[in-house]
N, CA, C and O atoms as a Tinker XYZ file with bonds, in Angstrom:
   212  protein
     1  N     27.241000  -14.310000   18.507000    73     2
     2  CA    26.112000  -13.400000   18.403000    64     1     3
     3  C     25.165000  -13.669000   19.561000    63     2     4     5
     4  O     24.794000  -14.812000   19.830000    81     3
     5  N     24.790000  -12.618000   20.226000    73     3     6
     6  CA    23.872000  -12.779000   21.341000    64     5     7
     7  C     22.497000  -12.222000   20.968000    63     6     8     9
     8  O     22.315000  -11.658000   19.889000    81     7
     9  N     21.542000  -12.388000   21.869000    73     7    10
    10  CA    20.166000  -11.986000   21.601000    64     9    11
    11  C     20.047000  -10.470000   21.427000    63    10    12    13
    12  O     19.199000  -10.010000   20.663000    81    11
    13  N     20.858000   -9.703000   22.104000    73    11    14
    14  CA    20.822000   -8.250000   21.972000    64    13    15
    15  C     21.197000   -7.779000   20.580000    63    14    16    17
    16  O     20.574000   -6.865000   20.040000    81    15
    17  N     22.218000   -8.404000   19.993000    73    15    18
    18  CA    22.647000   -8.041000   18.641000    64    17    19
    19  C     21.570000   -8.401000   17.625000    63    18    20    21
    20  O     21.252000   -7.612000   16.735000    81    19
    21  N     21.019000   -9.592000   17.768000    73    19    22
    22  CA    19.975000  -10.034000   16.837000    64    21    23
    23  C     18.745000   -9.131000   16.961000    63    22    24    25
    24  O     18.135000   -8.771000   15.954000    81    23
    25  N     18.388000   -8.775000   18.166000    73    23    26
    26  CA    17.268000   -7.860000   18.370000    64    25    27
    27  C     17.516000   -6.495000   17.739000    63    26    28    29
    28  O     16.604000   -5.904000   17.161000    81    27
    29  N     18.733000   -5.998000   17.845000    73    27    30
    30  CA    19.084000   -4.715000   17.233000    64    29    31
    31  C     18.997000   -4.782000   15.719000    63    30    32    33
    32  O     18.472000   -3.870000   15.080000    81    31
    33  N     19.510000   -5.856000   15.148000    73    31    34
    34  CA    19.456000   -6.025000   13.696000    64    33    35
    35  C     18.001000   -6.108000   13.233000    63    34    36    37
    36  O     17.644000   -5.502000   12.223000    81    35
    37  N     17.174000   -6.833000   13.938000    73    35    38
    38  CA    15.757000   -6.944000   13.558000    64    37    39
    39  C     15.044000   -5.600000   13.687000    63    38    40    41
    40  O     14.171000   -5.290000   12.877000    81    39
    41  N     15.398000   -4.808000   14.679000    73    39    42
    42  CA    14.807000   -3.475000   14.829000    64    41    43
    43  C     15.169000   -2.584000   13.655000    63    42    44    45
    44  O     14.308000   -1.893000   13.110000    81    43
    45  N     16.425000   -2.594000   13.267000    73    43    46
    46  CA    16.870000   -1.774000   12.142000    64    45    47
    47  C     16.202000   -2.250000   10.852000    63    46    48    49
    48  O     15.744000   -1.425000   10.062000    81    47
    49  N     16.140000   -3.546000   10.626000    73    47    50
    50  CA    15.491000   -4.069000    9.422000    64    49    51
    51  C     14.004000   -3.720000    9.388000    63    50    52    53
    52  O     13.469000   -3.363000    8.338000    81    51
    53  N     13.348000   -3.821000   10.525000    73    51    54
    54  CA    11.927000   -3.470000   10.590000    64    53    55
    55  C     11.716000   -1.999000   10.280000    63    54    56    57
    56  O     10.780000   -1.645000    9.563000    81    55
    57  N     12.568000   -1.143000   10.810000    73    55    58
    58  CA    12.468000    0.284000   10.530000    64    57    59
    59  C     12.685000    0.567000    9.048000    63    58    60    61
    60  O     11.970000    1.383000    8.467000    81    59
    61  N     13.658000   -0.093000    8.429000    73    59    62
    62  CA    13.908000    0.113000    7.006000    64    61    63
    63  C     12.730000   -0.346000    6.152000    63    62    64    65
    64  O     12.381000    0.308000    5.169000    81    63
    65  N     12.124000   -1.456000    6.520000    73    63    66
    66  CA    10.936000   -1.924000    5.801000    64    65    67
    67  C      9.797000   -0.917000    5.966000    63    66    68    69
    68  O      9.093000   -0.619000    5.001000    81    67
    69  N      9.613000   -0.397000    7.160000    73    67    70
    70  CA     8.583000    0.609000    7.406000    64    69    71
    71  C      8.817000    1.845000    6.545000    63    70    72    73
    72  O      7.881000    2.351000    5.926000    81    71
    73  N     10.041000    2.330000    6.498000    73    71    74
    74  CA    10.361000    3.507000    5.685000    64    73    75
    75  C     10.104000    3.216000    4.204000    63    74    76    77
    76  O      9.598000    4.078000    3.485000    81    75
    77  N     10.443000    2.029000    3.749000    73    75    78
    78  CA    10.206000    1.665000    2.348000    64    77    79
    79  C      8.713000    1.631000    2.033000    63    78    80    81
    80  O      8.305000    2.079000    0.962000    81    79
    81  N      7.903000    1.115000    2.929000    73    79    82
    82  CA     6.461000    1.069000    2.701000    64    81    83
    83  C      5.871000    2.474000    2.672000    63    82    84    85
    84  O      5.032000    2.780000    1.824000    81    83
    85  N      6.305000    3.328000    3.595000    73    83    86
    86  CA     5.821000    4.717000    3.613000    64    85    87
    87  C      6.235000    5.427000    2.333000    63    86    88    89
    88  O      5.424000    6.139000    1.740000    81    87
    89  N      7.473000    5.251000    1.894000    73    87    90
    90  CA     7.931000    5.868000    0.654000    64    89    91
    91  C      7.096000    5.384000   -0.525000    63    90    92    93
    92  O      6.698000    6.191000   -1.366000    81    91
    93  N      6.823000    4.088000   -0.602000    73    91    94
    94  CA     6.029000    3.519000   -1.690000    64    93    95
    95  C      4.609000    4.077000   -1.672000    63    94    96    97
    96  O      4.058000    4.404000   -2.723000    81    95
    97  N      4.021000    4.187000   -0.492000    73    95    98
    98  CA     2.637000    4.650000   -0.389000    64    97    99
    99  C      2.494000    6.110000   -0.799000    63    98   100   101
   100  O      1.467000    6.486000   -1.365000    81    99
   101  N      3.487000    6.935000   -0.531000    73    99   102
   102  CA     3.383000    8.358000   -0.819000    64   101   103
   103  C      4.148000    8.793000   -2.060000    63   102   104   105
   104  O      4.243000    9.989000   -2.336000    81   103
   105  N      4.688000    7.856000   -2.803000    73   103   106
   106  CA     5.421000    8.176000   -4.022000    64   105   107
   107  C      4.450000    8.705000   -5.074000    63   106   108   109
   108  O      3.362000    8.157000   -5.250000    81   107
   109  N      4.842000    9.769000   -5.773000    73   107   110
   110  CA     3.956000   10.398000   -6.755000    64   109   111
   111  C      3.556000    9.452000   -7.879000    63   110   112   113
   112  O      2.455000    9.572000   -8.417000    81   111
   113  N      4.409000    8.532000   -8.238000    73   111   114
   114  CA     4.116000    7.611000   -9.328000    64   113   115
   115  C      2.970000    6.662000   -9.031000    63   114   116   117
   116  O      2.367000    6.121000   -9.958000    81   115
   117  N      2.657000    6.450000   -7.772000    73   115   118
   118  CA     1.573000    5.541000   -7.406000    64   117   119
   119  C      0.232000    6.237000   -7.240000    63   118   120   121
   120  O     -0.782000    5.570000   -7.036000    81   119
   121  N      0.204000    7.549000   -7.321000    73   119   122
   122  CA    -1.026000    8.289000   -7.043000    64   121   123
   123  C     -2.157000    7.870000   -7.977000    63   122   124   125
   124  O     -3.275000    7.636000   -7.517000    81   123
   125  N     -1.896000    7.773000   -9.259000    73   123   126
   126  CA    -2.955000    7.420000  -10.210000    64   125   127
   127  C     -3.471000    6.005000   -9.966000    63   126   128   129
   128  O     -4.674000    5.765000  -10.071000    81   127
   129  N     -2.591000    5.071000   -9.646000    73   127   130
   130  CA    -3.034000    3.698000   -9.352000    64   129   131
   131  C     -3.935000    3.673000   -8.130000    63   130   132   133
   132  O     -4.950000    2.976000   -8.116000    81   131
   133  N     -3.567000    4.432000   -7.106000    73   131   134
   134  CA    -4.377000    4.472000   -5.891000    64   133   135
   135  C     -5.709000    5.164000   -6.138000    63   134   136   137
   136  O     -6.728000    4.751000   -5.585000    81   135
   137  N     -5.720000    6.213000   -6.961000    73   135   138
   138  CA    -6.980000    6.889000   -7.301000    64   137   139
   139  C     -7.900000    5.935000   -8.067000    63   138   140   141
   140  O     -9.099000    5.880000   -7.795000    81   139
   141  N     -7.351000    5.195000   -9.010000    73   139   142
   142  CA    -8.150000    4.233000   -9.761000    64   141   143
   143  C     -8.722000    3.159000   -8.839000    63   142   144   145
   144  O     -9.889000    2.788000   -8.970000    81   143
   145  N     -7.923000    2.666000   -7.923000    73   143   146
   146  CA    -8.385000    1.644000   -6.990000    64   145   147
   147  C     -9.448000    2.201000   -6.049000    63   146   148   149
   148  O    -10.370000    1.480000   -5.667000    81   147
   149  N     -9.335000    3.465000   -5.674000    73   147   150
   150  CA   -10.307000    4.078000   -4.771000    64   149   151
   151  C    -11.666000    4.234000   -5.443000    63   150   152   153
   152  O    -12.697000    4.165000   -4.774000    81   151
   153  N    -11.679000    4.443000   -6.751000    73   151   154
   154  CA   -12.934000    4.649000   -7.468000    64   153   155
   155  C    -13.527000    3.357000   -8.028000    63   154   156   157
   156  O    -14.610000    3.383000   -8.612000    81   155
   157  N    -12.851000    2.256000   -7.865000    73   155   158
   158  CA   -13.302000    0.989000   -8.417000    64   157   159
   159  C    -14.692000    0.571000   -7.936000    63   158   160   161
   160  O    -15.495000    0.156000   -8.772000    81   159
   161  N    -15.027000    0.652000   -6.657000    73   159   162
   162  CA   -16.382000    0.247000   -6.232000    64   161   163
   163  C    -17.479000    1.096000   -6.876000    63   162   164   165
   164  O    -18.561000    0.590000   -7.173000    81   163
   165  N    -17.206000    2.368000   -7.089000    73   163   166
   166  CA   -18.205000    3.237000   -7.692000    64   165   167
   167  C    -18.404000    2.917000   -9.164000    63   166   168   169
   168  O    -19.522000    3.015000   -9.671000    81   167
   169  N    -17.349000    2.538000   -9.854000    73   167   170
   170  CA   -17.482000    2.145000  -11.261000    64   169   171
   171  C    -18.296000    0.875000  -11.386000    63   170   172   173
   172  O    -19.102000    0.753000  -12.309000    81   171
   173  N    -18.107000   -0.081000  -10.477000    73   171   174
   174  CA   -18.882000   -1.316000  -10.531000    64   173   175
   175  C    -20.360000   -1.034000  -10.299000    63   174   176   177
   176  O    -21.210000   -1.631000  -10.960000    81   175
   177  N    -20.684000   -0.126000   -9.363000    73   175   178
   178  CA   -22.072000    0.234000   -9.129000    64   177   179
   179  C    -22.673000    0.921000  -10.347000    63   178   180   181
   180  O    -23.827000    0.667000  -10.692000    81   179
   181  N    -21.915000    1.776000  -10.993000    73   179   182
   182  CA   -22.414000    2.470000  -12.176000    64   181   183
   183  C    -22.633000    1.491000  -13.317000    63   182   184   185
   184  O    -23.612000    1.623000  -14.052000    81   183
   185  N    -21.755000    0.519000  -13.483000    73   183   186
   186  CA   -21.921000   -0.481000  -14.540000    64   185   187
   187  C    -23.173000   -1.325000  -14.306000    63   186   188   189
   188  O    -23.885000   -1.656000  -15.255000    81   187
   189  N    -23.442000   -1.672000  -13.056000    73   187   190
   190  CA   -24.638000   -2.454000  -12.750000    64   189   191
   191  C    -25.896000   -1.649000  -12.993000    63   190   192   193
   192  O    -26.910000   -2.214000  -13.404000    81   191
   193  N    -25.867000   -0.365000  -12.756000    73   191   194
   194  CA   -27.042000    0.482000  -12.965000    64   193   195
   195  C    -27.357000    0.622000  -14.446000    63   194   196   197
   196  O    -28.514000    0.837000  -14.805000    81   195
   197  N    -26.368000    0.507000  -15.306000    73   195   198
   198  CA   -26.590000    0.651000  -16.758000    64   197   199
   199  C    -27.069000   -0.646000  -17.399000    63   198   200   201
   200  O    -27.571000   -0.615000  -18.522000    81   199
   201  N    -26.932000   -1.770000  -16.732000    73   199   202
   202  CA   -27.334000   -3.052000  -17.335000    64   201   203
   203  C    -28.856000   -3.114000  -17.471000    63   202   204   205
   204  O    -29.581000   -2.772000  -16.537000    81   203
   205  N    -29.329000   -3.543000  -18.619000    73   203   206
   206  CA   -30.785000   -3.739000  -18.754000    64   205   207
   207  C    -31.212000   -4.999000  -18.017000    63   206   208   209
   208  O    -30.499000   -6.003000  -18.028000    81   207
   209  N    -32.352000   -4.949000  -17.390000    73   207   210
   210  CA   -32.845000   -6.122000  -16.646000    64   209   211
   211  C    -33.527000   -7.120000  -17.517000    63   210   212
   212  O    -33.990000   -8.151000  -17.030000    81   211
């Protein structure tokens, strides 16, 4: 095995990992989890505003 073959294998593996991450990020099943995470800072601010001093 030479450096060219190893470099090619690493390129293909990196591309496959990239495709898997993109698929995971845009998968419909994750939309609700991402929406909940996006609204988390606002919920914490609202909870603090409701606390009596």
